[in-house]
N, C-alpha and C positions, 0 to 999 in steps of 0.2 A: 600490618597487612602488606603483602607483596604488591608492588606497583602493577605488574602484569599478571594475567591469568592465562597461562599457556598449557599447563598440565597439572593434574592434581597432586603429583608427587612433589611439586614445588612448595606445597603448603603443609603446615602442621595440622595435627588433629584439632587443636583449638581454633585455628583459622577456618578450616572447613566447617566445623560445627557452628562457627559464628555466621557463616553464610546461611546455613540451614535454619538456625534459630531466628535470624532476622527475616528470612523469607516467610516463615510461619507467622511472625508478628505482622508483617506487611499484608499478608493474605487476610488475616483476621480483621485488621483495621479496615481494609478495603471492603470486606463483606459487611462491616458495620457502618459503611457510608463515609469513612474518613477520606478526604481528598489529600493525597500526598503531594508535597511541593519541594522535597529535598533536593531535586535537581533542576529547579527553576533557574533559567538563565544559562544552563549547560547544554552542550551539543555533543552528539556522537556522529562519527562517520562510519557507516557500515559498508565494508568492501567485500563483496560476495562474488567469488569466481565460480562457485557452485550454486545451482538453483536451490531454492528453499521455500517452503510454505510456513511450517510451524516455527522454525528458528527465526526467520525474518520477522514474521508478524508478532511473535512473542517478545522479541527485543524491542521492536518499534512500539508496541503497546506498553511495555514496561517503562520505556523512556518517557512517552507521552503522559502516562499516568503518574509519573514522578515529577511532572512539570517541565521536562526538558524537550529538546528538539532533535530531529533525526535527519541526516543526509544519507541517502542510500545510493550506492554506486555498484552496478553490475560490472562484470569483466569488460564488456564492450564500452562502458562509460568511463573506465579508469585507465590508468597507464600501466597497471600490473601486467597486462598481456601485450604491451606495446614496446617493451624494451627499456623503459625508464628504470634505472637502478632502484631497488627497494629502499635503499638508504635515503635516496632523494624523496621518494614518496612519503616515507615516514617523517622526515624532517619538515617537509612542507605542510602536510596535513596536520601535524601536531601544533602548528601555529594558527590553525583555524578552529580546531575542535578540542573537546576535553577527553575524548577516548576514541580508540579505533576498535571496531568489532569486525573480525576478519573470518571469513569462511572460504577456505582455499584447499589446495591439494597437498603440497608438501609441508611438513612441520617446519622445515627450514625457512619458509616464507614468514610465518608468524614470529619465529625466533629472530630473524634479521630485522623485521619491522620493529620488534620490541627493543632490539639493541640500539637502534638509532632514534626511536621515538621518545619525545619528552613527555608524552601523555600515555596512560595505560593502554595496552593492547590486550584484547580479550579474544581468546580462541573460540570461535563459534563453530568450528569443525575443521579438522585436517584429516588426511588419510591415516594418521597415527593416533590421534586423540579426539575425544568429544567431551571435554570436561564439564561444560555447562549442562549438557544433557544428563550426565550421570548424577550431578547434584540434584536436578529436578526428580530423577528416578528415586534417589535415596530419600528425598523429601516425601515422596509418595509412599515409600516403604514405611517411614516413620509414622505418617498419618494413619496408615492402614493396619500396621502390625507392631509398631513400637520400636524399641532399641534394636538396631541391626546386629549388634554384637551377640544377641540372644537368639538369632534366627539362622536357619539354613537357607542360604541364597545360592541360586543356581543359574548359570548361563548355558543356554543350549544353542549350538549353531556355529557360525563363522567366528574365528578369532580376529575380529576386525577392530576398528578404532574404538567402538563401544566396549568391546571386551577388554581392550588395553586400559581404558579409563576405569572400568569396573575393577580391574585388578589393582590399579593404583589406589582407588578409593578404599578397597578392602585393606590394603597395607596401611594406609594413613589413619583410617578411622577405626581399624582394629576389629573387623568382622571376618568371618570365614566365608569363603567363596569356592564353589565347585563349578568347573567348566567342563562341558562335553563338546569336543570339536573333532571332526574327522581328520585323519592323518593328512598332513600337507596343508592344513588350514588352521594352524595354531596361532595363538596370539604372539606378539613380538617376544622373542625369547629373552632379550635383554630386560625388557620390562617385567616379564614373568619371574625371572630369576631374582631380580632385585627385590621385587615385592615379596617373594617367598622368604627371602633372607630377612627382610625388615618387618614383615607382618607379625602381629601378636597371635593371630589364629591361622589355621591352615588355608592355603590357597592351592587348590588341587586341579590338575588337568587330567581328564579321563577321555576315553573314546566312546564309552557306552552311555548313551543318553538316559536309558532306563535306570542305570545305577546312579548316575549323577542326580537325577530328579527325585530319587527315593526319599520320601518324607520331607521334601523341600517346603519351606514356608513362602518363598518367593521364587518365581520362575520367570526368567527374562529371555526374550528372543528378539531377533532382528532379521532383516532381509538377508537372503543368501548371496545376492550379488549387489554390491554397493555401487554408487556412482563411479563410472570409469571402468567397471568390470562387466559391462553389458555383453561383450564378446565371449565371456566365460559363462554366461547365464545357462545355456543348455547343458554344459558339462556339470555345472554346480547343481542343477536340478536333480541329476542322477546321484551325485555324491552325497547330497544333504537330505535325500528323501527319508532316511531312517531317523533324522533329527526333527522331523515335522512335529510341532506341538499340536497334537490332536487329543481327543477325549481319552483314547487308550493310554497314551503316554502320561497325560496329566493325572490319570487315576493313581499313579504311583507316588504323586506328591501328597503332602498333608491335605486332609479333608478341607481345611479352610485356607489353602494356599491362594496367593494372588498371582496374577499373570501380568507382566509388564511387556509392552512393545512400544518403542519410541515413535513408530509410524513414519512414513506410510507403510501399511501392511500389504503384502501380497497374499490375499486370502487363498487358501488351499495350497499354498507353497510352504512357507515356514510356520504358518499357523492356520488352523481351519476357521471357517466362519463360525462354527459352533463354539469354539473356545474364545475367539475374539469378542463375540457378542454375548458370551455366557456370563454367569454370576461371578466367576473368578477374575474376570478381566477388569483391570483398573486403568486401561490404556488412555482413556479420555480424561480421567482425573490427572494422570501423569502428564498429558499434553497441556492441560491448564497450568500445572505447576511450573512449567517452563517460564511462563510470564512472571510468576512470583519470585522464583529463584533469580531470574535475570534482574529484577528490581534490586534485590539484595546485592548482586554482583556489581551492578552499575553504581549503586550508592556507595558501597564500600571502596571500590577502586577509584572512583572519581573524587569522592569527598575525603578519602584517606582515613576513614574510620577504622578503629581497631576492633 
C-alpha cells in the first residue's frame, strides 16, 4: 500500500478495492456493536486551510472510533499561512503524529508535505483532487447498485476536483463514466486524457446533460461554485442552469437510478429540493460512508496493511 494518499491515480485497482472492501467490513462490524481499536495509541494531525463540516467530523469520528486521537489545526492556528516552509512543517509534525490529514488549496501543498513527511499524508481535498470523497461515493454505489463496472455512471455540472477524482477512479477501477460540463468548465485536460488512455471502459465528456444522463444508473452532481470561486457565482448560475438536476432531467435516467451529492447542496441551484429529498437520492447514506471509508484509509495508511 502506498504511504501517502494524494490522488487515486497513484493506486492500483487492487489497492483501491482494498479500501472499499475494508470500509464495508468496518461498517458492518460497527453496526453489529464491535468496538474497533486498531489505531489505539495513534495520533493524526488535521491541517485544514479550507472550512469543512462533513470531511472534518467524519475523519475525527473515524479516528476516535478506531481508538486513536486527533489534533485539529485550522489555517489561523498553523504555520501554513504564515510563511514557514512546508518542508519544515512536514518534518516537525511527523515527529509528533502518525499521519497528516490535509485540506488545502493547491495540490502542490500536499505533494510537498508528502515529499518531506516521514508519516503518511492524506489529501482531504485540494482544488485538483478529492480522493477520499470519491471512495466514499463509490462505496455507496456498490452498496446501492453493485459492481460499478456494470453500471452507467454520469457526472453533471462543473469539471471540478470531484470530477477529476471521479475520472481517475473510473480509469483505475475500470468502469465507464460520462460527464456533461458546459464549455469552459471542463475537468483538468491532462487528467482526462491520461484516464481515457488508461481506462478499460470509455470516459466521455459531453456538453448535453440530457444525452449524458440517458439511462444512467448513477447520477452525480456538485455545487456550481466551489470554495474560492464565490466571485464567479452569479456568472456560473447562468452558465450552469441547463445542468440543474431536476425531475425533468432525472426522468431521462434509469427508473431505479440513484442520485449522489457530496453536500453541502445549494437547493434549487445544481439540484432541486424535490430530487435531493426524493426516493432516488442517497446523499445522506453517502455522507455517512465518508466516516467508514476514512476508517479504512487511516487504518491502512498508518498501520501499513496491504
